[in-house]
C-alpha positions as CSV (number, residue, x, y, z in Angstrom):
1,X,-7.2,21.6,0.8
2,X,-3.7,21.5,2.5
3,X,-2.7,25.1,3.5
4,X,0.3,26.5,4.4
5,X,1.1,26.1,8.2
6,X,0.8,30.4,8.3
7,X,-2.2,30.5,7.0
8,X,-4.3,27.4,8.9
9,X,-2.8,28.8,11.7
10,X,-4.5,32.3,11.5
11,X,-7.5,30.6,10.3
12,X,-7.6,28.8,13.4
13,X,-7.3,31.7,15.5
14,X,-9.9,33.4,13.8
15,X,-12.5,30.5,14.1
16,X,-12.1,30.2,17.6
17,X,-11.4,33.8,18.7
18,X,-8.2,33.3,20.8
19,X,-4.6,34.0,20.2
20,X,-3.6,29.9,20.7
21,X,-6.1,27.8,19.2
22,X,-4.4,25.0,20.4
23,X,-1.9,25.4,23.1
24,X,1.2,23.5,23.9
25,X,0.8,19.5,24.8
26,X,-3.1,19.7,23.6
27,X,-1.7,16.1,20.8
28,X,1.4,15.0,22.9
29,X,-0.5,11.7,23.1
30,X,-1.2,11.5,19.2
31,X,2.8,11.8,18.6
32,X,4.2,10.5,20.8
33,X,4.3,7.1,19.3
34,X,5.7,8.8,16.5
35,X,9.6,9.6,18.1
36,X,10.9,9.9,14.2
37,X,8.6,12.2,13.4
38,X,9.4,13.8,16.5
39,X,12.8,14.3,15.3
40,X,12.1,15.5,12.0
41,X,10.3,18.2,13.2
42,X,11.8,22.1,14.2
43,X,9.0,24.3,15.5
44,X,11.0,27.3,14.5
45,X,10.7,26.3,10.9
46,X,6.9,25.9,10.9
47,X,6.1,29.6,12.6
48,X,7.0,28.4,15.8
49,X,4.4,26.2,16.4
50,X,5.1,23.0,18.1
51,X,4.4,19.5,17.1
52,X,2.0,18.7,20.3
53,X,0.1,21.8,19.0
54,X,-0.7,20.2,15.5
55,X,-3.6,17.7,15.5
56,X,-3.1,14.6,13.3
57,X,-5.9,14.9,10.7
58,X,-5.3,18.6,10.4
59,X,-5.0,19.3,6.5
60,X,-1.6,22.2,6.7
61,X,1.7,21.5,5.1
62,X,4.6,21.3,7.7
63,X,8.2,21.2,6.9
64,X,10.2,18.5,7.7
65,X,14.0,17.9,8.2
66,X,14.9,13.9,7.8
67,X,18.3,12.4,9.3
68,X,20.2,12.8,6.1
69,X,19.5,16.5,6.0
70,X,16.4,16.2,3.5
71,X,13.9,19.1,3.5
72,X,10.6,18.3,2.3
73,X,6.7,19.4,2.7
74,X,4.6,16.9,3.5
75,X,1.1,16.9,6.1
76,X,0.4,15.1,9.3
77,X,-1.4,12.7,7.5
78,X,1.4,11.8,5.0
79,X,3.7,11.5,7.4
80,X,2.2,9.3,9.6
81,X,1.3,6.9,6.8
82,X,4.5,6.6,5.3
83,X,6.2,4.0,7.7
84,X,7.9,1.8,5.3
85,X,11.3,-0.5,5.9
86,X,14.8,1.0,6.9
87,X,15.2,3.7,4.5
88,X,19.1,4.5,4.4
89,X,19.8,7.0,7.1
90,X,16.3,8.0,7.6
91,X,12.9,7.0,7.6
92,X,10.1,9.2,6.6
93,X,12.1,10.7,4.2
94,X,10.5,10.8,0.3
95,X,13.7,11.7,-0.9
96,X,15.9,8.8,1.3
97,X,13.1,6.2,0.6
98,X,13.2,7.3,-3.6
99,X,17.4,6.5,-3.1
100,X,16.1,3.5,-1.5
101,X,14.2,1.7,-3.9
102,X,15.5,-1.5,-6.2
103,X,14.4,-0.3,-9.8
104,X,13.9,-3.0,-12.0
105,X,13.3,-2.7,-15.5
106,X,11.3,-4.7,-17.8
107,X,12.0,-5.0,-21.9
108,X,8.7,-4.9,-23.3
109,X,8.9,-6.6,-27.3
110,X,7.2,-4.2,-29.8
111,X,4.1,-5.8,-31.7
112,X,5.2,-5.5,-35.6
113,X,2.9,-6.1,-38.7
114,X,4.8,-9.0,-39.9
115,X,3.4,-12.6,-38.6
116,X,4.5,-15.8,-38.3
117,X,2.8,-19.0,-40.1
118,X,0.8,-19.4,-36.8
119,X,-0.6,-15.6,-37.0
120,X,1.8,-14.2,-34.0
121,X,3.8,-11.2,-35.2
122,X,8.0,-11.7,-35.8
123,X,10.6,-9.1,-36.2
124,X,11.1,-8.8,-39.8
125,X,14.4,-7.5,-39.7
126,X,16.0,-10.5,-37.8
127,X,18.5,-12.2,-39.7
128,X,16.7,-15.2,-41.6
129,X,13.3,-14.1,-40.5
130,X,10.3,-15.7,-42.9
131,X,6.7,-15.7,-42.4
132,X,7.4,-19.1,-42.6
133,X,9.0,-19.4,-39.3
134,X,7.0,-20.8,-36.1
135,X,7.1,-18.1,-33.3
136,X,9.1,-18.1,-29.9
137,X,6.1,-19.9,-28.3
138,X,4.4,-21.5,-29.6
139,X,7.8,-23.8,-30.1
140,X,8.1,-23.7,-26.5
141,X,4.3,-24.8,-26.1
142,X,5.2,-27.8,-28.4
143,X,7.3,-29.3,-25.3
144,X,6.2,-27.6,-22.8
145,X,3.8,-29.6,-19.9
146,X,1.0,-26.9,-20.5
147,X,-1.4,-26.2,-23.6
148,X,-2.0,-22.9,-25.2
149,X,-5.5,-23.5,-23.8
150,X,-3.8,-23.9,-20.3
151,X,-2.2,-20.9,-21.0
152,X,-4.5,-18.3,-21.6
153,X,-6.8,-20.1,-18.8
154,X,-4.1,-18.7,-15.9
155,X,-4.0,-15.1,-17.6
156,X,-6.3,-13.0,-15.9
157,X,-8.8,-11.1,-18.0
158,X,-7.7,-8.1,-18.4
159,X,-3.7,-9.2,-20.1
160,X,-6.0,-11.9,-22.4
161,X,-5.7,-9.9,-25.3
162,X,-2.3,-8.8,-25.5
163,X,-1.1,-12.2,-24.7
164,X,-3.1,-14.2,-27.8
165,X,-1.1,-10.9,-30.2
166,X,2.4,-10.7,-28.7
167,X,5.2,-12.8,-29.1
168,X,5.1,-13.0,-25.3
169,X,9.0,-13.9,-24.5
170,X,9.9,-11.2,-21.6
171,X,7.0,-9.3,-21.3
172,X,5.3,-10.1,-17.7
173,X,1.8,-10.5,-17.5
174,X,-1.0,-10.6,-14.7
175,X,-1.6,-14.4,-14.3
176,X,-5.0,-15.6,-12.0
177,X,-4.4,-18.4,-9.2
178,X,-6.7,-21.3,-10.4
179,X,-7.4,-21.7,-6.8
180,X,-8.7,-18.3,-5.9
181,X,-5.6,-16.7,-4.4
182,X,-5.9,-13.7,-6.5
183,X,-3.6,-13.1,-9.3
184,X,0.2,-12.7,-9.6
185,X,3.2,-11.4,-12.1
186,X,5.2,-13.3,-14.3
187,X,6.8,-13.5,-17.5
188,X,5.3,-16.5,-20.0
189,X,8.6,-17.8,-19.9
190,X,8.3,-18.4,-16.6
191,X,4.7,-19.6,-16.8
192,X,5.7,-22.2,-19.2
193,X,8.6,-23.8,-17.3
194,X,6.0,-24.2,-14.5
195,X,5.9,-21.2,-12.4
196,X,2.6,-20.5,-10.8
197,X,0.9,-18.8,-7.4
198,X,3.6,-18.1,-5.1
199,X,0.6,-18.4,-2.4
200,X,0.2,-22.4,-3.8
201,X,3.7,-22.8,-3.7
202,X,4.1,-21.5,-0.1
203,X,0.7,-22.8,1.2
204,X,2.5,-26.8,-0.4
205,X,5.3,-26.3,1.8
206,X,3.0,-27.1,5.4
207,X,-0.3,-25.1,5.5
208,X,-2.4,-27.4,2.7
209,X,-2.1,-30.2,5.3
210,X,-3.5,-28.0,8.0
211,X,-7.1,-27.5,8.5
212,X,-8.4,-23.6,8.5
213,X,-8.2,-22.6,12.2
214,X,-5.5,-25.2,12.8
215,X,-1.7,-24.3,14.8
216,X,1.0,-25.7,13.7
217,X,4.7,-25.3,13.1
218,X,5.6,-23.5,9.4
219,X,8.9,-23.7,8.0
220,X,8.0,-20.0,6.9
221,X,7.5,-18.4,10.4
222,X,10.8,-15.5,11.5
223,X,12.5,-16.3,14.0
224,X,12.5,-14.5,17.1
225,X,14.7,-11.8,17.1
226,X,13.7,-9.6,20.2
227,X,14.9,-9.8,23.9
228,X,12.1,-9.0,25.5
229,X,9.9,-11.6,23.3
230,X,12.5,-14.7,24.8
231,X,11.5,-13.2,28.5
232,X,7.8,-13.1,27.6
233,X,8.1,-16.7,26.5
234,X,9.9,-17.7,29.4
235,X,7.9,-16.1,31.5
236,X,4.8,-17.7,30.3
237,X,6.5,-21.4,30.5
238,X,6.9,-19.9,34.2
239,X,3.3,-19.6,35.1
240,X,1.5,-21.7,32.9
241,X,1.5,-25.0,31.0
242,X,0.7,-24.0,27.7
243,X,2.7,-25.7,24.7
244,X,4.6,-23.0,22.6
245,X,6.0,-24.6,20.4
246,X,3.8,-23.8,17.3
247,X,4.3,-20.6,15.5
248,X,1.6,-20.5,12.9
249,X,-2.2,-20.2,12.4
250,X,-3.7,-21.6,9.5
251,X,-6.3,-19.0,7.6
252,X,-9.5,-19.2,5.6
253,X,-7.7,-16.0,2.7
254,X,-4.0,-15.2,1.8
255,X,-2.5,-12.9,3.9
256,X,0.3,-11.5,1.9
257,X,1.9,-14.6,0.0
258,X,0.7,-17.4,2.8
259,X,-2.4,-18.9,3.8
260,X,-1.1,-18.6,7.5
261,X,-0.2,-16.4,9.8
262,X,2.4,-15.9,12.1
263,X,1.5,-14.7,15.6
264,X,4.8,-14.3,18.6
265,X,3.1,-16.5,20.9
266,X,0.4,-19.6,19.9
267,X,-1.3,-20.7,22.5
268,X,-3.1,-23.5,20.7
269,X,-5.2,-25.3,23.8
270,X,-6.8,-21.7,24.2
271,X,-7.4,-20.9,20.6
272,X,-5.7,-17.5,21.6
273,X,-2.4,-15.1,19.8
274,X,-0.2,-13.1,22.1
275,X,1.2,-10.2,20.1
276,X,4.9,-8.0,21.3
277,X,4.6,-5.1,19.7
278,X,7.0,-1.9,20.4
279,X,7.9,0.6,17.4
280,X,11.4,-1.2,16.8
281,X,14.9,0.1,16.3
282,X,14.1,2.6,14.2
283,X,10.5,3.6,15.2
284,X,8.8,1.7,12.1
285,X,7.0,-1.2,13.8
286,X,3.7,-1.2,14.0
287,X,3.1,2.7,13.4
288,X,1.1,4.3,10.9
289,X,-0.3,1.6,7.8
290,X,2.3,-1.1,10.2
291,X,-1.2,-0.8,12.3
292,X,-3.3,-1.5,9.4
293,X,-1.8,-4.5,8.5
294,X,-1.6,-5.8,12.5
295,X,-5.4,-4.4,12.3
296,X,-6.0,-7.4,9.0
297,X,-4.1,-9.5,11.0
298,X,-6.3,-10.0,13.9
299,X,-9.3,-9.8,11.8
300,X,-8.5,-13.1,10.2
301,X,-7.1,-14.8,13.0
302,X,-10.6,-14.2,14.6
303,X,-12.6,-15.2,11.6
304,X,-10.8,-18.6,12.1
305,X,-12.0,-18.7,15.7
306,X,-9.1,-17.3,17.4
307,X,-8.9,-14.3,19.4
308,X,-5.5,-12.1,19.6
309,X,-4.2,-10.0,22.9
310,X,-1.5,-7.4,21.7
311,X,0.7,-6.2,24.4
312,X,1.0,-2.8,23.4
313,X,4.7,-1.2,24.6
314,X,5.7,2.2,25.7
315,X,3.3,4.5,23.9
316,X,1.1,2.1,21.6
317,X,-1.9,2.8,21.5
318,X,-4.4,-0.4,21.8
319,X,-5.9,-1.9,18.4
320,X,-8.0,-4.8,19.9
321,X,-10.5,-5.1,23.1
322,X,-8.2,-7.1,24.7
323,X,-4.6,-5.0,24.1
324,X,-2.5,-4.6,27.5
325,X,0.0,-1.8,27.7
326,X,3.1,-2.6,29.3
327,X,6.9,-1.0,29.8
328,X,8.8,-4.0,30.3
329,X,8.0,-7.4,30.4
330,X,7.3,-8.4,34.6
331,X,5.3,-9.9,36.8
332,X,2.6,-7.5,36.7
333,X,2.2,-8.1,33.0
334,X,1.7,-11.6,33.0
335,X,-0.9,-10.9,35.8
336,X,-2.6,-9.0,33.1
337,X,-2.3,-10.9,30.5
338,X,-3.6,-13.8,32.6
339,X,-7.0,-11.6,32.6
340,X,-7.1,-10.9,29.1
341,X,-7.1,-15.0,28.6
342,X,-9.7,-15.5,31.8
343,X,-12.1,-12.7,29.8
344,X,-11.8,-14.7,26.7
345,X,-12.2,-18.5,28.1
346,X,-13.1,-18.7,31.9
347,X,-10.9,-18.4,34.9
348,X,-11.7,-21.9,35.1
349,X,-10.3,-22.8,31.5
350,X,-6.9,-20.6,32.1
351,X,-6.7,-21.8,35.8
352,X,-6.3,-25.2,34.3
353,X,-2.9,-24.5,32.7
354,X,-1.6,-22.6,35.7
355,X,1.7,-24.0,37.2
């Protein structure tokens, strides 16, 4: 159980038999890649204990103050796993995140004891409503390209009973993709109108035309926005004769809403992807839970026969066996990337593409 910082510090003093169980700077390397957290932590609000004296896994409640002035209590683990999108004036703040969250309200139809002739419930208080009326769902299915059996086959097992007894005009349900892409949420009206799995829709745009493990050009891939990435791309072109025009790799399983991933650089000739990682302008990128996403992406690439080199800038720690640390794009970095390519594919293969 987490405890107050005073209690935690006193307990560590007793267990270690010293006045300062963790000297200042003991955990500097663990916190350096979280500059936002460093700015939000004030020793005078935490028993005069500096952040570098707190182990990342310590179960201790610490007081934090965000850029907007909100004070909140959280453990080191909670803070390190909090990063998400940019949240108003501050990141890593629960109150800012709550204020920035878009709320959606879905009306839910109440099930009435009265039923239509088809056996589905109806609202007896509606003007002109009679049991002889057919329900909205049945009426729509008469002219829809999907039958009732097909509709029931799509709904996930957990929601099948509810769908069979409700009118289903506005309530959202969980549906299962017939191609095995998992489940998705949508109102019955949208399914009748033709909506299907988003992964399938996205894959139809390009990925379905390529084999698993094949590199291609995807219309969904984001445009490069970093000046450093542009410098690295030009440096790779100057050193090697790789075709850097491709931007996606087909994977075997869905990655969020796609069956493709978008490395920063796709070396299809060597089946190697290169990623350029920084913490970003707001300190939210490639830290905390974002690291878990990066690891998942790397696993999916390796599962289809690719390898990954991550250029980890600043204080970011390596995630894979071939990652390289860097401070900027320069000749030394290109040399280290070339060494990693040699380790993966062999020096002879890499030399064949060297200009």
